Structures are given as structure tokens and as C-alpha cells.
C-alpha positions as CSV (number, residue, x, y, z in Angstrom):
1,M,-35.8,-74.0,-26.3
2,A,-34.0,-70.8,-25.9
3,E,-36.0,-68.0,-23.6
4,L,-35.7,-64.7,-22.0
5,L,-34.9,-64.4,-18.5
6,R,-36.4,-61.2,-17.3
7,M,-36.1,-58.6,-14.3
8,P,-38.1,-60.0,-11.5
9,E,-40.3,-57.5,-9.3
10,V,-38.2,-58.0,-6.2
11,A,-40.1,-55.3,-4.3
12,A,-43.7,-54.1,-4.5
13,G,-44.2,-50.7,-6.8
14,A,-40.5,-51.0,-7.7
15,T,-40.0,-49.8,-11.8
16,S,-36.7,-51.1,-12.0
17,A,-33.3,-53.0,-10.3
18,V,-29.7,-53.0,-11.0
19,L,-28.2,-56.2,-12.3
20,S,-25.6,-56.2,-9.8
21,Q,-23.4,-59.6,-10.3
22,W,-23.4,-62.3,-12.5
23,P,-22.5,-65.5,-10.5
24,L,-22.0,-67.6,-13.9
25,T,-20.4,-66.8,-17.0
26,V,-21.6,-67.6,-20.4
27,G,-21.7,-71.0,-21.6
28,S,-22.5,-72.2,-17.7
29,S,-25.3,-74.6,-16.5
30,F,-27.0,-74.2,-13.5
31,S,-29.6,-76.6,-11.5
32,T,-32.7,-75.7,-10.1
33,G,-32.4,-73.2,-7.2
34,D,-28.9,-72.1,-8.1
35,V,-28.0,-68.6,-7.8
36,I,-27.8,-67.3,-11.3
37,A,-28.4,-63.4,-11.2
38,I,-27.7,-60.8,-8.1
39,I,-29.6,-58.0,-8.3
40,E,-30.0,-54.8,-6.1
41,T,-33.1,-52.7,-5.0
42,D,-32.8,-49.4,-3.4
43,K,-32.4,-51.0,-0.1
44,A,-31.4,-54.8,-0.6
45,V,-29.3,-57.0,-2.5
46,V,-31.2,-60.0,-3.8
47,D,-30.6,-63.9,-5.2
48,V,-32.5,-64.3,-8.3
49,E,-32.9,-68.2,-8.3
50,A,-33.1,-70.4,-11.5
51,E,-36.7,-72.1,-11.7
52,A,-35.3,-74.9,-13.6
53,D,-31.9,-76.6,-15.0
54,G,-30.9,-75.0,-17.8
55,T,-27.6,-73.3,-19.6
56,L,-26.7,-69.6,-19.6
57,V,-26.5,-68.4,-23.0
58,H,-26.1,-64.8,-23.4
59,I,-25.9,-62.0,-21.2
60,V,-28.2,-58.6,-22.1
61,A,-27.9,-56.6,-18.9
62,A,-23.9,-56.0,-17.8
63,D,-22.8,-55.5,-14.3
64,G,-24.4,-52.3,-13.0
65,Q,-26.9,-51.7,-15.5
66,E,-30.6,-50.4,-14.1
67,V,-33.1,-52.2,-15.9
68,A,-37.0,-51.9,-16.1
69,I,-39.0,-54.4,-14.8
70,G,-39.6,-57.1,-16.8
71,D,-37.1,-56.0,-19.4
72,P,-34.8,-58.9,-20.6
73,I,-31.4,-59.5,-18.7
74,A,-30.0,-62.8,-20.2
75,L,-31.0,-65.7,-22.9
76,I,-31.2,-69.3,-21.2
77,A,-31.8,-72.4,-22.6
78,G,-32.1,-75.8,-21.7
79,P,-29.4,-78.4,-20.1
80,G,-26.8,-78.8,-22.8
81,E,-29.0,-76.9,-25.1
82,T,-26.9,-74.7,-27.6
83,V,-27.9,-71.7,-29.3
84,D,-26.1,-71.2,-32.9
85,D,-27.4,-67.8,-33.9
86,V,-27.6,-65.9,-30.9
87,D,-28.7,-62.4,-32.3
88,A,-30.9,-64.1,-34.3
89,T,-32.4,-65.8,-31.5
90,L,-32.9,-62.6,-29.7
91,A,-34.2,-61.0,-32.5
92,S,-37.0,-63.4,-32.7
93,L,-37.8,-62.7,-29.1
94,G,-37.9,-59.1,-29.5
95,V,-34.6,-58.0,-28.1
96,T,-32.3,-55.9,-30.3
97,G,-29.6,-53.5,-30.0
98,G,-25.9,-53.9,-28.7
99,E,-24.4,-56.6,-27.0
100,A,-23.7,-56.8,-23.0
101,A,-20.3,-58.0,-22.6
102,P,-20.4,-61.2,-19.2
103,A,-18.7,-61.0,-16.2
104,P,-16.4,-63.4,-14.7
105,A,-17.4,-65.1,-11.5
106,C,-16.5,-63.8,-8.4
107,D,-16.5,-65.3,-5.0
108,T,-17.9,-63.0,-2.3
109,P,-18.7,-63.2,1.1
110,S,-22.3,-64.5,1.9
111,G,-25.1,-61.3,2.2
112,Q,-22.2,-58.9,0.9
113,P,-23.0,-56.3,-2.3
114,A,-21.1,-58.3,-4.9
115,E,-18.2,-56.2,-6.6
116,S,-18.3,-56.9,-10.5
117,T,-15.0,-57.6,-12.4
118,A,-16.3,-55.9,-15.1
119,Q,-14.3,-53.1,-16.1
120,A,-17.2,-50.7,-17.0
121,P,-15.8,-47.3,-18.3
122,V,-16.5,-44.0,-16.6
123,E,-16.1,-40.8,-18.7
124,P,-14.6,-37.9,-17.2
125,S,-16.7,-35.1,-16.0
126,P,-16.0,-31.7,-16.3
127,A,-14.0,-31.5,-12.7
128,A,-11.4,-33.7,-14.2
129,S,-9.9,-30.9,-16.6
130,V,-9.9,-28.3,-13.2
131,T,-9.4,-30.7,-10.5
132,E,-5.4,-32.7,-10.5
133,G,-6.2,-36.6,-9.8
134,P,-4.8,-39.7,-11.0
135,S,-3.9,-40.0,-14.2
136,V,-6.4,-41.2,-16.4
137,P,-4.9,-43.5,-19.5
138,H,-6.9,-42.7,-22.7
139,G,-9.1,-40.2,-21.2
140,R,-11.0,-43.3,-19.7
141,L,-11.9,-44.3,-16.3
142,F,-12.5,-48.0,-14.6
143,A,-14.5,-48.9,-11.8
144,S,-17.1,-51.3,-10.4
145,P,-20.6,-50.5,-10.2
146,I,-20.6,-50.8,-6.6
147,A,-17.6,-48.5,-6.5
148,R,-19.4,-45.9,-8.5
149,R,-22.2,-45.9,-6.5
150,L,-20.1,-45.4,-3.4
151,A,-18.3,-42.6,-4.8
152,K,-21.8,-41.2,-6.1
153,E,-23.6,-41.2,-2.6
154,A,-20.2,-39.8,-1.0
155,G,-20.0,-36.9,-3.3
156,L,-16.8,-37.9,-4.4
157,A,-15.6,-37.8,-8.2
158,L,-14.1,-40.8,-9.6
159,E,-11.0,-38.6,-11.2
160,Q,-10.0,-38.0,-7.9
161,I,-9.8,-41.5,-6.6
162,S,-6.8,-43.7,-7.3
163,G,-7.8,-47.2,-8.5
164,T,-5.6,-50.2,-7.5
165,G,-7.5,-52.7,-9.7
166,P,-6.0,-54.2,-12.7
167,N,-5.2,-51.1,-15.3
168,G,-6.3,-48.7,-12.6
169,R,-9.7,-49.9,-12.2
170,I,-11.3,-48.2,-9.3
171,R,-12.7,-50.4,-6.9
172,R,-14.6,-50.6,-3.5
173,R,-12.0,-50.5,-1.1
174,D,-10.7,-47.7,-3.0
175,V,-14.0,-45.6,-2.4
176,E,-13.9,-46.3,1.2
177,A,-10.4,-45.7,1.4
178,A,-10.7,-42.1,-0.1
179,I,-13.9,-41.4,2.2
180,A,-11.8,-42.0,5.4
181,S,-9.1,-39.8,4.3
182,G,-11.0,-36.7,4.2
183,P,-13.9,-34.9,3.6
184,A,-16.0,-35.1,0.2
185,A,-15.5,-33.2,-2.5
186,P,-18.8,-31.3,-3.5
187,T,-20.6,-32.7,-6.9
188,A,-21.9,-29.6,-7.8
189,R,-19.7,-26.3,-7.3
190,A,-20.7,-23.5,-4.8
191,A,-22.7,-20.5,-6.7
192,T,-19.8,-17.6,-5.9
193,A,-21.7,-13.9,-5.0
194,P,-20.7,-11.1,-3.4
195,S,-21.9,-10.9,0.1
196,P,-25.5,-11.2,0.6
197,A,-25.8,-8.3,3.5
198,T,-24.1,-5.6,0.8
199,T,-26.0,-6.6,-2.3
200,G,-28.9,-8.9,-1.5
201,A,-27.4,-11.8,-3.8
202,A,-28.7,-15.4,-2.6
203,A,-26.3,-16.7,-0.3
204,E,-24.1,-20.1,-1.6
205,F,-25.1,-23.5,-2.0
206,V,-24.2,-26.7,-3.6
207,D,-26.7,-29.5,-5.3
208,T,-26.1,-33.1,-4.2
209,P,-28.0,-35.5,-6.7
210,H,-30.4,-37.3,-4.8
211,S,-29.5,-41.5,-4.2
212,R,-32.1,-44.0,-5.2
213,L,-32.8,-44.6,-1.8
214,R,-33.2,-41.0,-0.7
215,K,-35.7,-41.1,-3.4
216,V,-37.7,-44.1,-2.5
217,I,-37.8,-42.9,1.1
218,A,-39.4,-39.6,0.3
219,T,-41.6,-41.5,-2.0
220,R,-43.0,-43.7,0.8
221,L,-42.9,-40.9,3.2
222,V,-45.0,-38.6,1.3
223,E,-47.4,-41.9,1.0
224,S,-47.7,-42.7,4.3
225,K,-48.8,-39.0,5.5
226,T,-51.1,-38.7,2.1
227,T,-52.9,-42.1,2.8
228,A,-52.6,-43.2,6.0
229,P,-54.7,-40.8,8.6
230,H,-52.2,-40.4,11.6
231,F,-52.8,-39.9,15.4
232,Y,-50.3,-39.8,18.3
233,L,-50.3,-41.0,21.6
234,R,-47.9,-40.4,24.0
235,G,-46.6,-42.0,27.4
236,S,-43.6,-42.4,29.7
237,A,-42.1,-44.9,31.8
238,R,-40.0,-45.1,34.7
239,V,-37.3,-47.4,33.4
240,D,-34.5,-47.9,36.6
241,R,-35.7,-51.4,36.4
242,L,-35.2,-51.6,32.7
243,M,-31.8,-50.6,33.2
244,A,-30.9,-52.7,36.2
245,L,-32.0,-55.5,33.8
246,R,-29.9,-54.5,31.3
247,A,-27.1,-54.3,33.1
248,E,-27.6,-57.7,34.8
249,I,-28.0,-59.5,31.2
250,N,-25.0,-58.1,29.8
251,E,-22.8,-58.6,33.1
252,G,-19.6,-60.4,31.8
253,E,-21.1,-61.1,28.1
254,E,-19.6,-60.4,25.0
255,L,-23.1,-59.8,23.1
256,R,-24.3,-57.0,24.5
257,V,-28.0,-56.4,24.6
258,S,-29.0,-52.6,24.2
259,V,-31.9,-50.9,25.7
260,N,-33.6,-51.0,22.1
261,D,-33.4,-54.8,22.4
262,L,-35.7,-54.6,25.5
263,V,-37.6,-52.6,23.6
264,I,-38.8,-54.5,20.8
265,K,-39.5,-57.6,23.0
266,A,-41.5,-55.2,25.2
267,V,-43.4,-54.2,22.4
268,A,-43.8,-57.8,21.3
269,A,-45.1,-58.5,24.5
270,A,-47.8,-55.9,24.2
271,H,-49.1,-56.7,20.4
272,T,-49.6,-60.0,22.0
273,R,-51.4,-58.6,24.9
274,V,-53.3,-56.5,22.7
275,P,-53.9,-58.7,19.2
276,A,-55.9,-55.7,17.9
277,M,-53.0,-53.8,17.6
278,N,-50.9,-56.4,15.5
279,V,-53.0,-55.3,12.1
280,I,-52.6,-54.0,8.9
281,W,-55.1,-52.0,6.8
282,T,-55.3,-53.2,3.0
283,A,-57.6,-52.7,0.4
284,D,-60.3,-55.3,0.9
285,A,-59.9,-56.1,4.6
286,L,-58.3,-56.1,8.2
287,R,-55.4,-58.1,8.1
288,Q,-54.7,-59.5,11.7
289,F,-51.2,-61.5,12.1
290,S,-50.8,-64.3,14.7
291,G,-47.3,-63.9,15.1
292,V,-45.6,-60.6,16.0
293,D,-43.1,-59.4,13.3
294,I,-41.4,-56.1,13.7
295,A,-39.5,-53.7,11.7
296,V,-36.3,-52.2,13.3
297,A,-35.1,-48.9,11.7
298,I,-31.6,-48.7,11.0
299,A,-29.9,-45.2,10.3
300,T,-27.1,-45.5,7.6
301,D,-24.8,-43.1,5.4
302,T,-27.2,-43.0,2.7
303,G,-30.6,-43.4,4.0
304,L,-33.0,-45.2,7.0
305,V,-33.7,-48.8,6.3
306,T,-36.2,-50.9,8.2
307,P,-35.5,-54.9,8.4
308,V,-38.3,-56.8,10.1
309,L,-37.4,-59.4,12.8
310,R,-39.8,-62.4,12.7
311,G,-41.5,-64.3,15.8
312,V,-40.5,-61.9,17.7
313,Q,-42.8,-63.2,20.6
314,D,-41.0,-66.7,20.5
315,L,-37.3,-64.8,20.6
316,S,-34.7,-64.4,23.9
317,I,-33.6,-61.3,24.7
318,R,-30.4,-62.8,23.5
319,Q,-31.9,-63.8,20.0
320,I,-33.1,-60.3,19.1
321,A,-29.9,-58.8,20.2
322,E,-27.8,-60.9,17.9
323,A,-30.8,-60.4,15.3
324,T,-30.3,-56.4,15.8
325,K,-26.5,-56.7,15.7
326,D,-26.7,-58.7,12.7
327,F,-29.2,-56.2,10.4
328,A,-27.2,-52.9,11.5
329,T,-23.8,-54.8,10.0
330,R,-25.2,-55.8,6.7
331,A,-27.8,-52.4,6.7
332,R,-24.4,-50.2,6.3
333,S,-23.0,-52.5,4.0
334,G,-25.9,-53.0,1.5
335,G,-26.3,-56.4,2.5
336,L,-29.7,-57.1,3.5
337,K,-32.1,-59.1,1.3
338,Q,-35.5,-58.0,-0.3
339,N,-37.3,-60.5,1.9
340,E,-35.9,-59.0,5.1
341,L,-37.4,-55.5,4.4
342,E,-41.0,-56.8,4.0
343,G,-44.1,-57.9,6.3
344,G,-44.3,-56.7,9.8
345,S,-47.2,-54.5,11.1
346,T,-45.3,-52.0,13.5
347,S,-41.7,-50.3,13.9
348,V,-39.7,-48.9,16.4
349,T,-37.2,-46.1,15.9
350,N,-34.7,-45.1,18.7
351,L,-33.2,-41.6,18.7
352,G,-32.4,-41.9,22.2
353,M,-28.6,-42.4,22.2
354,F,-28.9,-39.1,20.2
355,G,-30.0,-37.7,23.5
356,T,-33.4,-37.0,22.0
357,E,-36.1,-37.1,24.7
358,D,-39.3,-37.1,22.9
359,F,-40.4,-37.2,18.9
360,D,-42.7,-38.4,16.4
361,A,-42.4,-40.7,13.7
362,I,-44.1,-41.3,10.4
363,I,-45.6,-45.0,10.0
364,N,-43.8,-47.0,7.6
365,P,-46.2,-48.5,4.8
366,P,-48.3,-50.6,5.1
367,H,-47.5,-50.7,8.8
368,S,-50.1,-49.8,11.0
369,S,-48.1,-48.1,13.8
370,I,-44.5,-47.2,14.8
371,L,-43.3,-46.3,18.3
372,A,-41.2,-43.6,18.9
373,V,-38.4,-44.3,21.6
374,G,-36.5,-41.6,23.6
375,A,-33.5,-41.2,26.0
376,A,-34.3,-42.0,29.5
377,K,-33.0,-39.3,31.2
378,K,-33.1,-38.7,35.6
379,Q,-36.2,-36.5,36.9
380,P,-38.3,-36.1,39.8
381,V,-40.8,-38.9,40.4
382,V,-43.7,-38.6,42.3
383,L,-43.9,-41.5,44.5
384,G,-46.5,-41.5,47.2
385,E,-46.8,-38.2,48.9
386,G,-42.9,-37.9,47.7
387,I,-40.7,-37.4,45.3
388,E,-37.5,-39.2,44.1
389,V,-35.1,-39.3,41.1
390,G,-35.9,-41.8,38.9
391,S,-35.0,-42.3,34.8
392,V,-37.7,-41.7,32.6
393,M,-38.2,-42.4,29.2
394,K,-41.2,-40.8,26.9
395,V,-42.5,-42.9,24.1
396,S,-44.6,-41.9,21.1
397,L,-46.7,-44.3,19.4
398,S,-48.0,-43.1,15.8
399,V,-51.6,-45.0,14.9
400,D,-53.3,-45.5,11.3
401,H,-56.7,-44.9,12.1
402,R,-57.8,-46.9,9.4
403,P,-57.5,-50.3,11.0
404,I,-57.0,-48.9,14.9
405,D,-59.3,-46.9,16.8
406,G,-58.0,-44.6,19.4
407,A,-59.3,-46.8,22.9
408,T,-57.1,-49.7,21.2
409,A,-54.0,-47.7,20.8
410,A,-54.7,-46.4,24.3
411,E,-54.6,-50.0,25.7
412,W,-51.8,-51.1,23.9
413,M,-49.6,-47.7,25.2
414,K,-51.1,-48.3,29.3
415,E,-49.5,-51.9,28.4
416,I,-46.3,-51.0,26.6
417,T,-45.3,-48.5,29.8
418,T,-46.5,-51.0,32.3
419,L,-43.9,-53.9,30.6
420,L,-41.0,-51.1,30.7
421,E,-41.8,-50.6,34.0
422,N,-42.1,-54.0,35.3
423,P,-39.0,-56.0,32.3
424,A,-39.5,-59.3,34.3
425,K,-42.9,-59.7,32.8
426,I,-41.4,-59.6,28.9
427,L,-39.7,-62.4,29.9
428,V,-41.9,-64.7,30.5
């Protein structure tokens, strides 16, 4: 019997998601576990797998369409089953409105956001009448959903991008080439006014619309600061041995281990030594974890994402380095999976590569803590009765006071600084 396939809730609290791609065409059969749709959340690309064998009868939501959680995206039926009157069947299931044209299947690299082959029409913006750009046949532009998203996030008008696809369709590579070729055109014109010094007029400005990811980040940060009572502990560690260990590990190796990889391993070891830190607060209970899952903050052009490393206490330094490098690559191309962004009890965020020495971070819900890592700087260090120059790293721990007391966090801070100063201990 035909039934509706609905947009699943792939992320806790999500109200909608974007139908990124249909790997199947209408009439195609699928088996249990096959990927029948690819959807995009604010932070990740998610494969929707079939729960049973069946046939794709009709597509309700086209590529690039944003759909509310629970709304229909397709009509499916049993294996070999046909539906004579699709419209009548949809109507009987409560679906009305226009039909969405199916998109042909398209092979894409694993883990990468799929670029639809559907030529979705894009109406020209008012900028088209005042800005020269590529010719637009019949006043319409065609662009893949991911190309439109990238252009919007970069502040580029589609009318200014030359499409290399069929019929001038703008593809992802076209947007990336446009971004690389020069500064983006503003999405809104600056307000022009006489000099504020002479007239008191407001300064010029440009409004850039918020991206979906930026809105989610803002919402979660406000949620964290207003619901989780933060307190902060600061520590410093002499990391000459840590730097020497990293240099020794990297000697002659193609895969480079970063300081952050070593810090992540140290955090896992500290959580193992102070298990009372490996918890989160829930509405009904204090949840204690047996393994240590750690989120790693990664900056992208569209915002911060925090994929989670699983079972870090059992990973080698090289395995951590491989995983974090893979996360960084896929985070910047939009290829992270939703399940990779969920779980864990703590996060690590590092601004040391920018020269920042000390900062506080906001906890990433539902985690109970986050460690902010600064740059290792040469400075005088007191050793006995003397003073010598050493590399010192400052760290700041933000803690949710609901599941964790100050004494517990202080014990953990003592452990992490000891481990950073004696890095051989994190390898055992």
C-alpha cells in the first residue's frame, strides 16, 4: 500500500531541513538500508535510509526545498507496486498542491554534499538591472541548490556568476571560482550619506542576511548562557616537554600531529582520572558516561561546528590526528554527518594558532564543560630559586555548575595541567 515518506527529525529541536538530493528516480526500487534521500541540516548532510523494501512512486519535495519536520517529501509503495492515480492517492493522504519534478541520480564523493542536477529557476534580483553580469536567457537563472546556498553565504549575486552547466546552469564550482576571483559583492547596498562629522548623519552600513548555521549558533549560545550557570577556572602549564614530544612524533611522518591533538588526548586522560567530570545534566538525571567523547571546535567560513571524537581514551595520538584532519576537511566542505555532531560531555576549542593567549568559551549544550586553549608563549618561569625561559600555555575551563561542583572542576584542572607538563603520561 502506498504511503508518505516524511521529513525525519534528524537533529534534536530542529523544525525543518533541506531536501538536498534524491539519489533515486521515480519508479526506482530500493531495499532496506538503501539511502533513498539526502537531507541537509544547519550543520550536516544526513542520509535517510529505507526502513523496508519498496518503490519510489512520486517526489513531493524537490532538490533544494526546505521542508518542515514531519511534512511529506515523497510517496512510496511496496516492492513492484504501482499507483495508477498519483494525484488521487496523494489527495487521499492529505497532500495537495503542485507536483515536484524528480531529479535524476547523481554520483558524488562519499561524505560530500551532493549537488543536484535539477535546474531550479532563480528569479533575478533587483541588482540585475544595475549590475553588468552574464546574460540571463529569458530573464531566468538556473542554479543548483548548493550553489545558491554558497552564493548567498558569500554575499554574491547569482546574476554576477557565469554558469558552466547545461543552459548556463550555475554549479558549485562556478560559485567557488567566483569567490576565489575576488571580494564578494554586498547583498545590500550601503546607505550613502554626507559626512557624519559635518551633518550628524548615521554611518554607512551593509546588511548581510544571517545564514541558517549562524542562526543556530546564536540560538544555542543564548540557550547555553541563560540555562547553564557557568563558572570558570584558569590554569597554566609549562609545555616544553609537550612541544618536544610533538616534534619527535612528527619527525619523518607525513601526517602531522598538532598541539591540539595532544591536548584532546590529555583531556580524555583527565576525564578518565576524574570521572565526575564526564557527565552532563538532563532534566531528570545526572548522566555519567563510561567512555570519553570529546567535541572539537572547527571554524568554517559559515560558522563554528563541533564534531565529536568517540572513545578518545582508547585512541592513539595518530588516530586522533587522522580523525581531526578528516573532520576539518569535511566541515569546511559541508560533509559532516548529523550523528558526528551529537553526543559527548565536553569540548575543546583552541585559538592558539591565532596568537590568542587566554580566553573563555561558552559551553556547547548539552555538554557540561569546554576547555579553551591559548597559544604557548615563551616567558620567565620560576624554577626553585632561579628563573629560566619556558613555553607556557594558558587554559580556561568553563563549567556548568548544575552537574559539576567547583572542587571537582579544580581537581580536573590540576590533572590537565599535570598531564600537559608531563605528556608521556597521556600515552599510557
